[in-house]
C-alpha atoms as one frame of an Amber mdcrd trajectory, in Angstrom:
protein
 240.792 166.910 102.515 241.352 164.985 105.789 240.316 161.371 106.203 236.850
 160.533 107.510 236.881 158.012 110.370 233.459 156.883 111.537 234.867 153.720
 113.113 236.072 154.056 116.720 236.006 150.329 117.475 236.713 147.077 115.660
 235.185 143.650 116.265 237.338 140.512 115.915 235.813 137.370 114.453 238.467
 135.424 116.372 239.884 131.975 115.678 236.473 130.278 115.744 232.790 131.003
 116.291 232.214 127.564 117.837 232.050 127.799 121.705 233.475 124.270 122.152
 236.425 125.017 119.867 236.937 128.322 121.708 237.018 126.434 125.025 239.737
 124.088 123.742 241.665 127.036 122.267 241.456 128.875 125.607 243.172 125.979
 127.418 245.791 125.473 124.667 246.734 129.150 124.301 246.731 129.751 128.056
 249.291 126.937 128.331 251.331 128.293 125.394 251.411 131.815 126.819 252.339
 130.609 130.338 255.167 128.517 128.834 256.282 131.562 126.784 256.449 133.746
 129.900 258.266 131.174 132.039 260.689 130.021 129.327 261.761 133.471 128.179
 261.988 134.845 131.733 264.177 131.856 132.652 266.601 132.679 129.818 266.661
 136.404 130.718 267.321 135.576 134.406 270.003 133.003 133.520 271.859 135.461
 131.265 271.687 138.366 133.755 272.276 136.470 137.012 275.023 134.372 135.468
 276.850 137.470 134.139 276.728 136.028 130.621 276.031 139.273 128.748 279.760
 139.550 127.885 279.314 136.594 125.517 277.833 137.761 122.174 275.646 134.644
 121.839 274.016 135.191 125.248 273.784 138.939 124.643 271.721 138.353 121.477
 269.769 135.470 123.058 268.757 137.799 125.906 267.376 140.345 123.406 265.580
 137.575 121.465 263.830 136.464 124.670 262.802 140.062 125.457 261.387 140.440
 121.927 259.497 137.123 122.098 258.094 137.966 125.524 256.835 141.403 124.441
 255.679 140.280 120.972 253.554 137.448 122.360 252.221 139.731 125.134 251.005
 142.243 122.536 248.737 139.646 120.906 248.106 136.493 122.965 246.552 137.803
 126.252 243.916 139.758 124.298 243.188 136.686 122.148 242.851 134.463 125.262
 240.450 136.946 126.902 238.411 137.158 123.681 238.002 133.368 123.606 235.788
 133.706 126.702 233.930 136.732 125.367 230.919 136.763 123.044 231.761 140.243
 121.734 235.425 140.575 120.832 236.134 144.305 120.516 239.171 146.586 120.358
 239.285 150.375 120.087 240.767 152.085 117.031 243.660 153.372 119.191 244.163
 149.910 120.736 244.193 148.339 117.280 246.791 150.863 116.075 248.988 150.213
 119.126 248.754 146.436 118.646 249.748 146.824 114.991 252.652 149.107 115.942
 254.054 146.830 118.669 253.626 143.626 116.617 255.386 145.035 113.550 258.120
 146.786 115.544 259.036 143.642 117.499 258.463 141.257 114.563 260.731 143.202
 112.179 263.346 143.682 114.923 263.341 139.916 115.520 263.915 139.267 111.810
 266.991 141.529 111.897 268.194 139.930 115.150 267.954 136.416 113.692 270.119
 137.607 110.776 272.692 138.932 113.254 272.610 135.690 115.254 273.364 133.775
 112.048 276.361 136.056 111.423 277.470 135.526 115.041 277.404 131.742 114.547
 279.275 132.118 111.231 282.103 134.054 112.906 282.198 131.665 115.907 282.437
 128.560 113.691 284.414 129.807 110.676 286.703 132.364 112.381 287.011 131.145
 115.982 290.395 132.788 116.642 289.077 136.236 115.710 285.613 135.771 117.248
 286.009 137.963 120.357 287.774 140.659 118.321 285.084 140.805 115.625 282.140
 140.453 118.045 283.395 142.634 120.899 280.949 144.160 123.411 280.979 147.641
 121.895 280.199 146.301 118.422 277.422 144.028 119.742 275.739 147.009 121.429
 275.952 149.057 118.209 274.533 146.106 116.241 271.579 145.836 118.659 270.958
 149.582 118.384 270.883 149.111 114.585 268.412 146.212 114.986 265.992 148.304
 117.089 266.351 151.275 114.719 265.707 149.015 111.707 262.518 147.724 113.340
 261.434 151.294 114.095 261.962 152.459 110.481 260.000 149.455 109.151 257.117
 150.224 111.535 257.022 153.944 110.683 256.770 153.130 106.942 254.044 150.537
 107.613 251.946 152.740 109.885 252.323 155.925 107.825 250.140 154.338 105.117
 247.685 152.467 107.373 246.967 155.524 109.572 245.986 157.566 106.509 243.235
 155.108 105.566 239.612 156.065 106.364 237.371 153.499 108.087 233.656 154.198
 107.732 232.277 150.675 108.203 231.948 147.692 108.307 234.223 147.226 111.330
 234.496 143.417 111.675 238.081 142.109 111.346 238.299 138.490 110.204 241.264
 137.801 112.483 242.160 137.560 116.182 244.500 140.594 116.220 245.057 143.777
 114.234 247.234 143.225 111.176 247.692 145.129 107.929 245.909 142.850 105.414
 242.638 142.445 107.378 242.568 146.219 108.020 243.125 147.056 104.339 239.982
 145.055 103.506 237.904 147.302 105.797 239.197 150.673 104.547 236.685 152.684
 102.504 239.333 153.977 100.083 241.698 152.692  97.405 244.254 150.556  99.262
 246.333 149.448  96.256 249.325 151.692  97.157 249.202 150.628 100.830 249.059
 146.962  99.741 252.104 147.345  97.484 254.024 149.155 100.260 253.092 146.387
 102.725 254.298 143.657 100.346 257.473 145.591  99.509 258.118 146.334 103.179
 256.946 143.340 105.250 257.047 140.816 102.400 260.571 141.669 101.291 261.670
 141.856 104.937 260.383 138.321 105.573 261.400 136.649 102.297 264.730 138.518
 102.049 265.631 137.567 105.608 264.601 133.951 105.014 266.757 133.619 101.864
 269.790 135.313 103.483 269.527 133.041 106.519 269.234 129.862 104.442 272.343
 130.873 102.465 274.180 131.778 105.709 273.477 128.424 107.362 274.357 126.554
 104.153 277.774 128.280 104.166 278.214 127.438 107.870 277.261 123.782 107.380
 279.601 123.435 104.390 282.465 124.903 106.429 281.966 122.220 109.108 283.813
 119.702 106.930 287.063 121.335 108.081 286.127 121.002 111.767 286.984 118.170
 114.178 284.267 115.648 115.073 283.637 117.411 118.427 283.591 120.831 116.740
 281.102 119.551 114.157 278.836 118.123 116.863 278.764 121.387 118.868 278.251
 123.524 115.762 275.439 121.295 114.460 273.732 121.423 117.867 273.762 125.235
 117.858 272.960 125.690 114.149 270.209 123.077 114.258 268.345 125.120 116.874
 268.796 128.335 114.868 267.547 126.730 111.623 264.450 125.375 113.407 263.619
 128.893 114.704 264.194 130.422 111.258 261.834 128.003 109.463 259.037 128.321
 112.055 259.240 132.116 112.202 259.992 133.074 108.603 257.844 130.453 106.857
 254.491 131.791 108.166 255.623 135.442 107.867 256.588 134.980 104.217 253.313
 133.127 103.475 251.224 136.006 104.847 253.158 139.126 103.842 254.313 138.239
 100.317 250.722 138.564  99.020 249.502 142.046  98.012 246.158 142.730  99.709
 244.993 139.096  99.642 243.744 137.154 102.650 243.129 133.419 102.963 241.029
 131.500 105.496 244.255 129.766 106.632 245.956 133.075 107.566 244.700 132.978
 111.159 246.095 129.494 111.795 249.378 130.349 110.069 249.702 133.539 112.172
 249.375 131.415 115.341 252.873 130.083 114.620 254.695 133.404 114.834 252.459
 135.029 117.477 252.131 132.152 119.969 254.054 128.989 119.029 257.517 130.311
 118.053 257.879 132.633 121.112 257.126 129.596 123.298 259.433 127.208 121.404
 262.455 129.538 121.198 263.484 129.012 124.861 262.946 125.238 124.542 264.970
 125.026 121.325 267.824 127.170 122.634 268.030 125.359 125.977 267.289 121.746
 125.045 269.323 121.766 121.812 272.155 123.977 123.058 274.647 122.368 125.438
 276.250 125.701 126.405 272.938 127.237 127.506 271.968 124.067 129.410 275.308
 124.071 131.249 274.968 127.778 132.081 271.499 127.142 133.565 272.751 124.148
 135.582 275.682 126.157 136.986 273.483 129.110 137.843 270.713 127.159 139.569
 273.178 124.816 141.358 274.974 127.930 142.628 271.648 129.360 143.842 270.738
 126.102 145.628 274.170 125.911 147.306 273.985 129.586 148.316 270.546 129.051
 149.905 271.727 125.883 151.675 274.783 127.684 153.118 272.715 130.739 154.010
 270.281 128.600 156.036
């Protein structure tokens, strides 16, 4: 027997039902999203215009910026528009697409952050073999694996959610479509879907978090063998990576390691990985990373000189 779907539209409760709070949130999230767009586009332009894609670190950083840009764009603009709207609605198809894009890009970013940790490990612990181990061909294959891994995760996630019937109520206690709030609305037994979600998204988040913490511990311990200058550069780079890892994985693990349970705090926690981290990534990687700062200075100085000579 096929599933019965009487629901064609969902209604978001949003971040708050207080108009004054919504007004403040509108200003804050508009700023965050604008900063996310500008920051990530700046990194993408710097990497491409500066011909930096040959460097593994910039190659992965470019993909991270693309993921952050798209991930935030799948959630934040709709949330900002809803803050000005009394009735916050999304179609069933729109909700499914938002869920698909968010999980595809989120899981791909988890895998990419693992790869970036490995890249830093090789650069710091095996500097003489770095360009041999992380050659261009291998980096491209790794990125293909990252995108494929994200796709497989999303297919598993959606295969269970799409089978669920929704016959009412249709009010989602969130500001975007995610698995846990949707499971609460399904008019069927969701225990299997909840276990799959925890095993899939929860293990993805917690497993990635643990592996990354171990990886950076190994890297930091190996710094004792480095010169003072080498230690300073490595700590600058690793410090930025660790900050990203904690801000992205902490909230993800908090939300997805619980089988079919939602808390009132979930919406505020989700703000970190949907709006705050995508905005902070460019700041962290540029302000805390001397190499990226120098690349930006060279690129934009070159552009200014070129324009001056051209005139």
